[in-house]
C-alpha positions in Angstrom: 83.6 176.6 -7.9 81.5 175.9 -5.1 78.5 173.4 -5.8 75.8 176.1 -4.9 77.5 178.5 -7.4 77.6 175.9 -10.1 73.8 175.3 -9.6 73.0 178.9 -9.8 75.2 179.3 -12.9 73.6 176.3 -14.4 70.3 177.6 -13.6 70.8 180.8 -15.4 72.0 178.9 -18.6 69.1 176.5 -18.3 66.7 179.7 -18.3 68.5 181.0 -21.5 68.5 177.8 -23.5 64.7 177.1 -22.4 65.5 173.7 -20.9 62.3 173.1 -18.9 63.0 170.0 -17.3 66.6 171.0 -16.2 65.2 174.3 -15.0 62.5 172.6 -12.8 65.0 170.5 -11.2 67.7 173.2 -10.4 65.0 175.5 -9.1 63.9 172.7 -6.6 67.6 172.3 -5.6 68.1 176.0 -5.4 65.2 176.2 -2.9 66.5 173.3 -0.8 70.1 174.9 -0.6 68.4 178.2 0.4 66.2 176.4 3.1 69.2 174.9 4.5 71.3 177.9 4.5 68.4 179.8 6.3 68.4 176.9 8.9 72.1 177.0 9.4 72.3 180.9 9.4 74.3 182.3 12.5 74.5 186.0 13.1 74.2 187.1 9.6 76.6 184.4 8.3 74.8 182.8 5.4 76.7 180.6 3.3 76.7 176.8 2.7 79.8 174.7 2.8 80.3 172.1 -0.2 79.8 169.2 2.4 76.5 170.9 3.5 75.4 171.2 -0.1 76.1 167.6 -0.9 74.0 166.6 2.1 71.2 168.4 0.6 71.8 167.1 -2.8 72.1 163.2 -1.4 68.8 163.9 0.4 67.1 165.0 -2.9 68.8 162.0 -5.0 67.4 159.8 -2.1 63.8 161.1 -2.6 64.0 160.5 -6.2 65.3 157.0 -5.7 62.5 156.1 -3.4 59.9 157.8 -5.8 61.2 155.7 -8.6 60.7 152.5 -6.6 57.1 153.6 -5.7 56.3 154.5 -9.4 57.6 151.2 -10.6 55.5 149.3 -8.0 52.5 151.2 -9.3 53.2 150.8 -12.9 53.6 154.3 -13.7 56.4 154.2 -16.3 55.9 157.6 -17.5 56.5 159.1 -13.9 59.6 156.6 -13.5 61.3 158.1 -16.5 60.7 161.6 -15.3 62.1 160.9 -11.8 65.0 159.1 -13.5 66.0 162.4 -15.5 65.7 164.3 -12.3 68.0 161.9 -10.4 70.5 162.1 -13.4 70.5 165.9 -13.1 71.2 165.8 -9.3 73.9 163.2 -9.5 75.7 165.4 -11.9 76.5 167.5 -9.0 77.4 165.0 -6.5 80.9 163.7 -6.2 81.7 160.1 -7.5 80.2 157.7 -4.7 82.3 154.8 -3.5 81.4 151.4 -4.8 80.2 148.6 -2.4 83.6 146.8 -2.4 85.3 150.1 -1.5 82.8 150.7 1.4 83.3 146.9 2.4 86.9 147.7 2.6 86.6 150.6 4.8 84.1 148.4 7.0 86.7 145.7 7.5 89.3 148.2 8.6 87.0 150.0 11.0 85.8 146.7 12.5 89.2 145.8 13.0 90.5 149.2 14.4 87.4 149.4 16.8 87.5 145.6 17.7 83.9 145.0 16.9 82.8 141.4 17.2 79.1 141.0 16.4 75.9 143.0 15.7 75.9 144.5 19.3 78.8 146.8 18.0 76.9 147.9 14.9 76.1 151.4 16.2 79.8 152.0 17.2 81.0 151.0 13.7 78.1 152.7 12.0 79.0 156.1 13.7 82.7 155.9 12.7 81.9 154.9 9.2 79.3 157.6 8.5 81.7 160.3 10.0 84.4 159.0 7.5 82.3 158.3 4.6 79.8 161.3 4.8 79.0 162.6 1.2 81.0 159.6 -0.2 78.7 156.9 0.4 74.8 156.4 0.8 73.7 155.5 4.4 71.9 152.2 3.4 74.7 150.9 1.5 77.1 151.4 4.6 74.6 150.0 6.9 74.0 146.9 4.6 77.7 146.2 4.3 78.4 146.7 8.1 75.5 144.2 8.8 77.2 141.7 6.4 80.4 142.1 7.7 79.5 141.8 11.6 77.3 138.7 10.7 
C-alpha cells in the first residue's frame, strides 16, 4: 500500500477510535501531502510517488526534531513530550533509516569512486551521496560523515 493511502486509512481509523493526538498529526501530514501533490500537478495528473511522500514525511520529521531541540533549550518539557509523540507517529511511516556506520561505508565507496581528496570535493561527493541515499538517510548525517571522511 502506498504511504499516502496508508496515512488516509489510518486517519479514518484514528477518527473512529477517537485518538486525538494521532488524528492531529495525520491531518497535518495529509495537508502537507496534498500541498505537495498540488505543487507537482501536471495536466490533471495528481498522484505522489512514495519517494515524494517520503520527502514530505522526512521534512515533517526534521521540523519536529528541531522543535524538540528548541523546546529543550527553553525548558518546555511539556512541549518536548508532545513533539516526541508526533515524531514517533511520523517515523512509523518512514522506511528504516541507515545507521551512521552504513552511511560512512557508502561515503568511503563514493569518495574512492569519485577520486575525492579533500574538502574542495565535498560538493561533488554530497551530490552523489544524496542522490543514492535519498529517503534512506538524513542530509545532516550524510554531510557530517562526508566532512569527517574528507578531513
